[in-house]
MINU-929238 format. One record per residue (C-alpha): y negated, z, x negated; residue number from 1; residue in three letters. Coordinates in steps of 0.5 Angstrom, whole numbers. Last residue first. Example, Ala and Ser with C-alpha at 12.3 -4.5 7.8 and 13.67 -1.06 7.14 Angstrom:
! MINU-929238
{{2 14 -27} 2 ser}
{{9 16 -25} 1 ala}
***
This chain:
! MINU-929238
{{39 65 -71} 338 ser}
{{36 58 -73} 337 asp}
{{31 53 -70} 336 gln}
{{30 46 -73} 335 gln}
{{25 42 -75} 334 glu}
{{20 48 -74} 333 asp}
{{13 45 -71} 332 phe}
{{14 48 -64} 331 leu}
{{16 54 -68} 330 asn}
{{9 55 -70} 329 leu}
{{7 57 -63} 328 leu}
{{10 64 -64} 327 gly}
{{6 68 -58} 326 gly}
{{9 73 -54} 325 thr}
{{6 70 -47} 324 his}
{{7 75 -42} 323 trp}
{{8 73 -35} 322 phe}
{{4 78 -30} 321 leu}
{{7 77 -23} 320 val}
{{3 79 -17} 319 arg}
{{7 80 -11} 318 glu}
{{5 77 -4} 317 ser}
{{10 71 -4} 316 ala}
{{16 76 -5} 315 asp}
{{19 75 -12} 314 phe}
{{27 73 -12} 313 arg}
{{26 67 -7} 312 gly}
{{30 63 -11} 311 leu}
{{25 58 -13} 310 arg}
{{20 63 -16} 309 cys}
{{26 67 -20} 308 tyr}
{{28 60 -23} 307 ala}
{{21 59 -25} 306 leu}
{{20 65 -28} 305 leu}
{{27 64 -32} 304 ala}
{{25 58 -35} 303 ala}
{{18 61 -37} 302 ala}
{{22 67 -41} 301 ala}
{{26 61 -44} 300 lys}
{{19 58 -46} 299 ala}
{{17 64 -48} 298 thr}
{{22 66 -53} 297 tyr}
{{25 60 -58} 296 val}
{{21 54 -55} 295 pro}
{{14 57 -56} 294 asp}
{{10 55 -50} 293 leu}
{{4 51 -50} 292 leu}
{{-1 52 -44} 291 ile}
{{-6 46 -42} 290 gly}
{{-4 48 -35} 289 gly}
{{-1 42 -31} 288 glu}
{{2 38 -37} 287 glu}
{{3 44 -42} 286 ala}
{{6 49 -37} 285 phe}
{{10 44 -33} 284 leu}
{{12 41 -40} 283 arg}
{{14 48 -43} 282 ser}
{{18 50 -36} 281 ala}
{{22 43 -36} 280 glu}
{{24 44 -43} 279 glu}
{{26 51 -42} 278 ser}
{{30 49 -36} 277 glu}
{{34 43 -40} 276 pro}
{{35 48 -45} 275 ser}
{{32 49 -52} 274 pro}
{{36 51 -58} 273 val}
{{33 57 -61} 272 gly}
{{39 62 -59} 271 tyr}
{{45 58 -56} 270 ala}
{{47 53 -51} 269 arg}
{{42 56 -45} 268 gly}
{{40 63 -46} 267 ile}
{{37 63 -39} 266 tyr}
{{42 68 -35} 265 ala}
{{41 74 -40} 264 asp}
{{37 78 -35} 263 asp}
{{35 84 -37} 262 val}
{{32 90 -32} 261 thr}
{{32 97 -35} 260 leu}
{{33 104 -31} 259 pro}
{{34 109 -37} 258 ile}
{{42 112 -35} 257 asp}
{{43 114 -42} 256 glu}
{{39 119 -42} 255 gly}
{{32 120 -37} 254 pro}
{{28 123 -43} 253 ile}
{{22 126 -40} 252 glu}
{{16 125 -44} 251 leu}
{{13 129 -50} 250 gly}
{{10 123 -54} 249 leu}
{{15 124 -60} 248 thr}
{{21 125 -55} 247 glu}
{{19 119 -51} 246 leu}
{{18 115 -57} 245 met}
{{25 117 -60} 244 pro}
{{29 115 -54} 243 ile}
{{25 109 -53} 242 met}
{{28 105 -59} 241 ala}
{{35 106 -58} 240 lys}
{{34 105 -51} 239 arg}
{{31 98 -52} 238 ile}
{{37 96 -57} 237 ser}
{{42 99 -52} 236 ala}
{{39 94 -46} 235 lys}
{{39 88 -51} 234 ile}
{{47 89 -52} 233 ser}
{{48 90 -45} 232 glu}
{{44 84 -43} 231 ala}
{{48 79 -48} 230 pro}
{{44 76 -54} 229 asp}
{{40 70 -55} 228 asp}
{{33 68 -51} 227 pro}
{{34 74 -46} 226 ser}
{{29 75 -41} 225 ile}
{{26 82 -39} 224 gly}
{{23 84 -32} 223 leu}
{{19 90 -33} 222 ile}
{{18 93 -26} 221 his}
{{11 96 -25} 220 val}
{{12 103 -20} 219 ala}
{{12 107 -26} 218 asn}
{{5 107 -28} 217 ala}
{{3 114 -30} 216 gly}
{{0 111 -37} 215 phe}
{{5 114 -42} 214 val}
{{11 113 -37} 213 arg}
{{9 105 -36} 212 lys}
{{7 105 -43} 211 gly}
{{14 107 -45} 210 val}
{{17 101 -41} 209 glu}
{{12 97 -44} 208 leu}
{{14 99 -51} 207 gly}
{{22 99 -50} 206 ala}
{{21 91 -47} 205 gln}
{{17 89 -54} 204 thr}
{{22 93 -58} 203 gly}
{{29 90 -56} 202 gly}
{{31 85 -61} 201 ser}
{{31 80 -56} 200 ser}
{{26 81 -49} 199 ser}
{{22 75 -47} 198 ala}
{{17 78 -42} 197 val}
{{16 78 -34} 196 val}
{{12 84 -32} 195 ile}
{{12 85 -24} 194 thr}
{{8 89 -19} 193 asp}
{{1 87 -22} 192 phe}
{{-5 90 -19} 191 ser}
{{-12 86 -19} 190 val}
{{-19 88 -19} 189 asp}
{{-20 84 -25} 188 met}
{{-24 90 -29} 187 ala}
{{-18 95 -26} 186 arg}
{{-13 90 -28} 185 gln}
{{-16 89 -35} 184 gln}
{{-16 96 -36} 183 gly}
{{-8 97 -34} 182 leu}
{{-7 91 -39} 181 val}
{{-10 94 -45} 180 glu}
{{-5 100 -43} 179 gly}
{{1 96 -43} 178 phe}
{{-1 93 -50} 177 ala}
{{-2 100 -53} 176 ala}
{{5 101 -51} 175 thr}
{{7 94 -54} 174 met}
{{4 96 -61} 173 gly}
{{8 103 -60} 172 leu}
{{15 99 -61} 171 ser}
{{13 99 -68} 170 gly}
{{14 106 -69} 169 leu}
{{20 107 -65} 168 asp}
{{24 101 -68} 167 asn}
{{23 93 -66} 166 ser}
{{19 91 -72} 165 ser}
{{22 84 -71} 164 gly}
{{28 86 -75} 163 leu}
{{27 92 -79} 162 pro}
{{21 94 -84} 161 ile}
{{23 97 -90} 160 thr}
{{18 100 -95} 159 tyr}
{{18 100 -102} 158 val}
{{14 104 -107} 157 arg}
{{16 100 -114} 156 glu}
{{18 103 -120} 155 gly}
{{23 99 -122} 154 lys}
{{29 103 -119} 153 ala}
{{25 103 -113} 152 asp}
{{25 95 -113} 151 leu}
{{33 95 -114} 150 ser}
{{34 100 -109} 149 arg}
{{30 96 -104} 148 ala}
{{34 89 -106} 147 ile}
{{40 93 -104} 146 glu}
{{37 95 -97} 145 lys}
{{35 88 -96} 144 met}
{{42 85 -97} 143 thr}
{{45 90 -93} 142 pro}
{{41 89 -87} 141 glu}
{{41 81 -88} 140 arg}
{{48 80 -89} 139 asp}
{{50 81 -81} 138 ala}
{{45 75 -79} 137 arg}
{{48 70 -83} 136 asn}
{{49 67 -90} 135 gly}
{{43 70 -94} 134 val}
{{37 67 -97} 133 his}
{{32 71 -101} 132 his}
{{25 70 -101} 131 ile}
{{19 73 -106} 130 glu}
{{12 71 -103} 129 ile}
{{8 65 -105} 128 gly}
{{4 65 -99} 127 leu}
{{5 58 -99} 126 arg}
{{13 59 -98} 125 arg}
{{12 63 -92} 124 asp}
{{7 58 -89} 123 ile}
{{12 53 -90} 122 leu}
{{18 57 -87} 121 tyr}
{{14 59 -81} 120 asn}
{{13 51 -79} 119 gly}
{{16 46 -84} 118 ser}
{{19 46 -91} 117 glu}
{{24 40 -92} 116 arg}
{{31 41 -94} 115 ala}
{{31 48 -91} 114 pro}
{{34 54 -95} 113 glu}
{{40 57 -91} 112 gly}
{{40 60 -84} 111 gly}
{{39 67 -86} 110 asn}
{{32 70 -89} 109 leu}
{{31 76 -93} 108 val}
{{23 77 -94} 107 leu}
{{20 80 -100} 106 val}
{{13 82 -99} 105 cys}
{{8 85 -104} 104 lys}
{{2 88 -101} 103 leu}
{{-6 87 -102} 102 gly}
{{-7 88 -95} 101 leu}
{{-8 81 -93} 100 ser}
{{-2 79 -97} 99 arg}
{{2 84 -93} 98 ala}
{{-1 81 -86} 97 val}
{{1 74 -88} 96 gln}
{{8 77 -90} 95 ala}
{{9 81 -84} 94 thr}
{{7 75 -80} 93 ile}
{{12 70 -83} 92 arg}
{{18 75 -82} 91 ala}
{{16 76 -75} 90 his}
{{15 69 -73} 89 asn}
{{22 68 -76} 88 ser}
{{24 60 -78} 87 his}
{{29 62 -83} 86 ile}
{{32 68 -79} 85 gly}
{{29 75 -80} 84 gly}
{{29 81 -85} 83 val}
{{23 85 -88} 82 thr}
{{21 88 -94} 81 ile}
{{14 91 -96} 80 val}
{{12 93 -103} 79 thr}
{{7 97 -106} 78 thr}
{{8 103 -101} 77 ala}
{{2 108 -100} 76 lys}
{{6 112 -95} 75 ser}
{{0 112 -91} 74 arg}
{{-1 105 -92} 73 leu}
{{6 103 -89} 72 val}
{{5 108 -84} 71 asp}
{{-1 104 -81} 70 ala}
{{3 97 -83} 69 met}
{{8 99 -78} 68 ile}
{{3 101 -72} 67 tyr}
{{-1 95 -72} 66 glu}
{{5 91 -74} 65 leu}
{{8 92 -67} 64 lys}
{{2 88 -64} 63 arg}
{{3 83 -69} 62 leu}
{{10 81 -67} 61 lys}
{{8 81 -60} 60 asn}
{{3 75 -61} 59 gly}
{{1 73 -68} 58 gly}
{{-2 67 -66} 57 cys}
{{-3 64 -73} 56 phe}
{{-5 70 -76} 55 phe}
{{-10 72 -71} 54 ser}
{{-9 72 -63} 53 gln}
{{-10 68 -57} 52 his}
{{-2 67 -56} 51 asp}
{{-2 74 -53} 50 asp}
{{-5 70 -47} 49 arg}
{{-2 75 -41} 48 lys}
{{-1 70 -36} 47 ile}
{{-2 71 -28} 46 phe}
{{2 69 -22} 45 ile}
{{1 70 -15} 44 glu}
{{8 69 -12} 43 pro}
{{11 63 -11} 42 ala}
{{12 60 -4} 41 gly}
{{11 53 -6} 40 pro}
{{13 52 -14} 39 val}
{{8 47 -17} 38 ala}
{{2 49 -13} 37 glu}
{{3 56 -14} 36 arg}
{{5 55 -22} 35 leu}
{{-2 51 -22} 34 phe}
{{-6 57 -20} 33 gly}
{{-4 61 -26} 32 cys}
{{-9 66 -27} 31 arg}
{{-11 68 -33} 30 glu}
{{-11 75 -37} 29 ile}
{{-14 74 -44} 28 pro}
{{-13 78 -50} 27 thr}
{{-16 85 -52} 26 ser}
{{-19 89 -57} 25 pro}
{{-18 83 -62} 24 ala}
{{-12 84 -67} 23 ile}
{{-11 87 -73} 22 leu}
{{-13 94 -72} 21 ser}
{{-9 99 -76} 20 leu}
{{-6 105 -72} 19 arg}
{{-5 112 -73} 18 pro}
{{-2 116 -67} 17 ile}
{{-7 120 -64} 16 ala}
{{-8 115 -58} 15 arg}
{{-1 117 -56} 14 phe}
{{-1 124 -56} 13 phe}
{{-7 124 -52} 12 arg}
{{-4 119 -47} 11 glu}
{{2 124 -46} 10 ala}
{{-3 129 -44} 9 ala}
{{-7 125 -40} 8 ser}
{{-1 122 -35} 7 gly}
{{6 122 -36} 6 gly}
{{12 126 -33} 5 arg}
{{12 133 -37} 4 his}
{{16 136 -43} 3 lys}
{{13 142 -47} 2 glu}
{{15 141 -54} 1 met}
***
């Protein structure tokens, strides 16, 4: 395929990829004037409200499933299997969407069965799906493959979905989201210089990075904030998803030197464990803006946002879009697991 640098040809290729409509045409973008009042010298900050979605605040996970589930239906699968922690947003949302489409669903979850069902796990159970518990993250993938083989042998058509739907197909959901933001920019007569977003399994940031190239908006800086893994590990995951996406769309592949920004300085003590900084950010957004942040991802990204403002890492004239990725049911989990 002929390579090109973006624009209409890449966009046409992208628009032709099958997508299942699971969310409203767009989620709101709101000004966060309260942040400028709370942090003198802060830039003009906006928030992308992907907590305003169906399937209990489906967020970025639901966006990715629009492409994954379109492929599931195309393949005529009867069962989907995916993995995650015991309180995984992705696992719960996948199960809900699967049920809504009349599909069977199997979850492979690490973290141990909780003494009391709450949050995402409570909904997993209410959906009546099959759940397999494993000891740690490393056991999830091989267990999923083993279950898939067993179900295939019984005549099921099985479709395995990776952690967070963060492969090259699922990541296209955030490419579409980038195009959505560009349309909202035009309607609002603003232009964002930086997008700040939690970045973990890599698919969300990969989709946004590809979106820059598809829609010819390379000047936008994507700042990923890690809630768990080292920055270099997340960058490797982003590149792994991006390269086949760029190939599919006929876009130039810059190789291993794809410029990416991931900051792992705001993880705190551990994944899923609130830090003093993320708790401060959660209080500020809730008390001053009426906005709830999930404690696992968005609150830690918000902690980084506040720190960057205080450290003067943004120019006061910049326009920054902070991306709320949903996940609010984690507010009701009694514990957080990796």
